[in-house]
N, C-alpha and C positions, 0 to 999 in steps of 0.2 A: 588333741595336739599339745597336751601338754606332755613334757617331757623334762629327765630332770637336767642340772647344770651341765654334767659331763657331757651327756648326749648331746646339749644343746651348743656346746662350744666345739663339739666335735664336730656336728653336722657343719656348725658355722664357717670352720677352717677349712672343710673339703670345698665346701662351695667357693668360698672365695679362691680357693689355691686353684680349683678346676675353672672357675672362671677368669682367672689372671692368664693361663697359660693360652700365648697368642700362634694359632695356629701358622701364622705368616712367618713367625722365627725359624719355623724348621725349613722355608724355604729361601728366605734371608740369602745364604752362601750361594746357592745356585741361581737364582735370579740377578744377583747384583755382578755376578762373575762377566757379563757381557756389557756393561754399563759402566759411563764413565764417572770416576769418582769427581763430585763437582758439588758444591752447596747447594741446599734447597732455596728453592725462589719464593716469596709469598707477598701476595698482594689481596686488597679488600676494596671494597665500595659500598656505600651504605645504598639502600634499595626500598620505597614504599609502594607496598603491596595495596592493591587496591580493591575493596571487600565489594563484591555482586549486590549484598544487601547489607544493610543495617545489622551491627551482630550486637546481641543485649544477652547477657548474663545478669546473674543475682546481682551483682555489683556496679555494673558498668555495662556503657555502649560504646560503639566504635564504628569507624566507615575506613578505617586504615589501620596497616600494622608496619611498623619499621622494623627493616631487617639490615643485615649485613650480608652480602656474598664473598666468599673467600677461594683462591687459588692457591695450590703450591705445587710448583714444577719442580721437577729435576730429569733431568738428560731430553729434555723435548717431551715428555709424559707431565699433563697436567691433572689435577686432581681438583674439584670443585666441593666446596660448603656453604653451609647459611648456618646464620644465626638469626632465630626471631624472638622479637623482642615486645609480646603486649604491654603495655602501660603499667600494667597491674601488677607485672612482676619486676618494676624498677630500672628497667635498663632502658637504653635508647640509643639512636645514631650518635649521641656526643659521648655516652660512656661507652660504646665498642670502641668509637675511633679513638678515642683516649687510652683504650687498653692495647687494639690491636696494634696500636701505633708503637709499642715497645716490643712487639714479637720480633725477636729476629731470629729467624729459622735457619741463618747463612751460617751460622756456630756449628750445623750438622750437616754432613755429607752422606749420611745412608738413612732413607725413608722406614727402612726396616726396624731400625733402633725407635719403635714406637713409644716405648714406656718412657723412655729419656726427653724423647720428646716431648711428649705430651705431661709430663711432670714438669718439665722446665716451664711450658706453657702455664701450668697451674700455679706455679711458684711467683708468678709476674705479681700477681693482687690478689688479693680475696675477692671474693663473687666474681659477676662478670661471667656467670655461669651460660648464657647463650653465646656470647662471643669464643667463649673457650669451645664451646660445640661446634662452633663453623671452624675453627682448625681441626678439631678434633674429625669432624666428617670429612674434610677436605683430605685430612691425611689418610685415612681411611680408604676412601675411594683411589689416589694416587697408588698405594700398596697394592690394593685389589688390581687396579689395572696393569700395574708394573707383573705381577704374578698371573696377569689374564684368567682371574677366577671371579665370581661373585661373591660378595661376602655371607649370603646364606650360605654358599659351599664350602668356603673356606672354616667358617663355623661347625659345619657336618650336618646342617639343617636341611631335612626334606623341602622341596617345593612346592610341593601341591598339597601342603594340610595346613593352608593359610584359612584364616577365618572370614567371613563375612565383613567389612567395613561397617560400621553404623555411620548415618549423615545426620549432620546436626540440625536441628530446629531449634533457632534462639527463641526467645520470649519477644511476644508480638502480638498485636491486634488479632481477633479471631479471625478475622478475612485473611490475613496477610498469614497466618498460620495455616490453615486450610492450601491457599496457594504452594506454599513452601512444599507442605506435606503431599500434595499433587504433584508438583514436581521433582519429587524423590520417590516417585513411583519404582524406579529400578532395583530401591536398596531393599534387601529383607532386615534391616534391622535400623530404628532411628533411635536418634541419643536425642533427649529434650531436655531442656534449661529449665530446669524450675528456681525457688529460692525465694521469690516473692510472694505477693498474695494472691494472685492467679494459678495459683497451680493447677488446682482441679479441674478449673475453666483449661487450661492449657491442654490436659490430658482429653478432656472430654470432647475439646474440639477436634485433636487429632482422632480421636477415636469414632469421630463422626465420618471420617476420610476412609480409614484405613484400618484394618485389624494386624497388622504386621507386628511382631514382637518389637517393644521398646525397652530402651534404658533410660536412666533418668540421670543428671548431673546437677547437684543441689548447691555445688560452690560456696559450700559452709553457711547456707542460708538458714537451716534450720538451728534454734538455740536450743529447743528444750527437747529432753528425750524423750520423753513421754511422748508429745505430741509427735514427734518422729515416727517413733514405733506406729503410731495410729495411720499416719500418714504412708508409712512404708506398709502395713495390712491393707489399707485402701488401694493403693498400686497394685499390689499382688493379685488382686481381684482384676485389674483390669490389664494382665498379660508383662506386666512389666519385670525384666530379665533381673536386673540389678541396679544398684544404688550407689551413684558415686558421689562421695566427700560429700555426707549428708549434714556432718555439725560441724562448728569452728574445731582447725586442728589444734586449740589447745585445750579443748575439752576430752581429754584422752581417757580418763573414766568413764565420762558418759559416753563416749563412742563406743567403749569396750563393751558396755552393759546393751548399748543398740545391738552389736553385732552377734552378741551371746542371744539376744531376743528377737533378732530379725527374721522373718520367713524368705528373706531374700539375700543373697549378697551384699557386703558395702565390699567400696573399693576405696583405698587411699589415694587422692590426687593432692591438694594444696599440703597434705601432710608428708608426702614424698619426695624428697628432694635427691637425694643420693643414696650411696651403698650403705650407709650408718642407719638412714631411716628404714631400710627394708627390716632390719632387726627390730626395732623400735614398733614397727607396722605389723608384726607376727602378734596374734593372740589381740589385736586391738580392732584389724578391718581383716574381712575375708580374702583381701586379695589387694594387688595394687596396678596403677595405671602407672606405666613408664613413659616419660615424655624426653627426647633426649636435649631440649632446650633447658631443662631442669638438672638433665643427670649428667652436663657438660659433654655430650656427645654419647658416641658408641660403645667406647671401652667400657665407661660405666655402666651404661644401660644394659649391655652385655654380661656384668657380674652380676648386676641387679635381677635380670630373669633366672640368670642359672641359680642365684640365692633365694628368690622366692617359689622354685621349682623343688629346691631341696625341704625346704620348709613346709609344701604341701599348698602352698597359698596359689590362688587364681592368680592369672597375670591379663591384663589389657595392655596394647601399646598404644599410644594416645598422640598428640600432636598439639601443637596450634596453628592458627593460619598461616602456612609455607607455602614457598614455591614446590615443585616437585623435586627438587634437589634435597631438602629435609624428610620429606615426605616418603621417600625412596630410601633414604640411609635408614630409616625406622622401618621400612616394610621388610628387612632382612631377618628382623626378629621374628616378625608375626608369624612364622612357620610354627612357634612354638608357644602361643600365645592363645588364650581361650578366646580372647575377643580381640579387635581392631578399631582403631576410631581414627582413620587414618584420610578424613574427609579435608583436609586445610587446604589444600591446591584446586579441592572444587569449588572453594568459596572465593576464589579470588578471580579477577580480570585480565590479570597482566602477568602470567607465569612465565617465564624466560627458560624452561626447562621440559624435558621430557624423560620420564622414567617408569614410577610403577603406574600400572593402570586397573580400572576395577571394571571387571565383566560379570556382568548378572547379579552386581553386588559383593563380588567376592575379589580379595586381593591379590592381583598376578603382581609377584615381586619380576624384577625386570633381570632376566640373565645376561646382561651386558657385563665386562668386569668393571670392578668396584662397586661402588653403590647404583651403577648402572643406568645414569642420566647421559643425556645428549642435549648439548646446550642449544637453545634455538632463540635466544635474544641477545 
């Protein structure tokens, strides 16, 4: 994967340039001709997701997730968006409300002017990535609805090349882990949270119930590179497919050494936020996990996917605990990804949208226009 600097810069430029071209711009004039020139209307409201089970990772446990639901309306057409804010990312109902209260989309009268709109939103204040994603997703949904096309088609992606989605098994007591594993029998791959002192017990407990492929998410839980390598070698013998964020994101040199010596692919998660981080992850990780809540929505997520592919890296599209709104938005990237972890809406009991479905373990991207969701609550 090593290239000289000139080739690297050339490839980077091509990837960024190609990914930034929005096919919607080609249709803007045609579709706006029959619509009234009127300002965009923006609305948002806080909402709390109720998890079906306690969700535990290496660093925390929770039973709820705060989200913000958004709408952008133009000439009677409404696009829906969502920002999910698990506490460890530093956003909340309070921060999202403070930020989104400053968003004034009435200054725009053309929803197809997506770059200018999203640049404006991004420049209001730093951070607030999930809140910004909520605006980005709603705008993409609106534009797709106006065009009458789903985003996978606007991007030129095939519909039927989506991977299976993993289903997440959080850290828990053996009896609970066995029960959760049995309940996930329809899934063809499971994602196991590791990073505490019971890693091997978690894997052995699941293997007592099923022999389906597993991937593991360590959430930066391993600190020593040599011990991490021993863990990965042990995991490979038990049918694990890849290891997500095994070490702290700050330990870049250790992580690069681990990737070079690992018998399994390593995937960046906490180390990956936006477009610039794709370049930084190259040579340090085997691949990346793209999440809309960290990339500020679909625009940057799409760019990150195209860049990673240009770099020859593996790609997973992931999620937080979210409604089917944000999950469906992310699913439009899935046809071009090696793996998907889009089970967030399956972990909650109060979804308010219908959208992406999982059939026989496989991601089925909705074909309705926009992100493909229907509001049900």
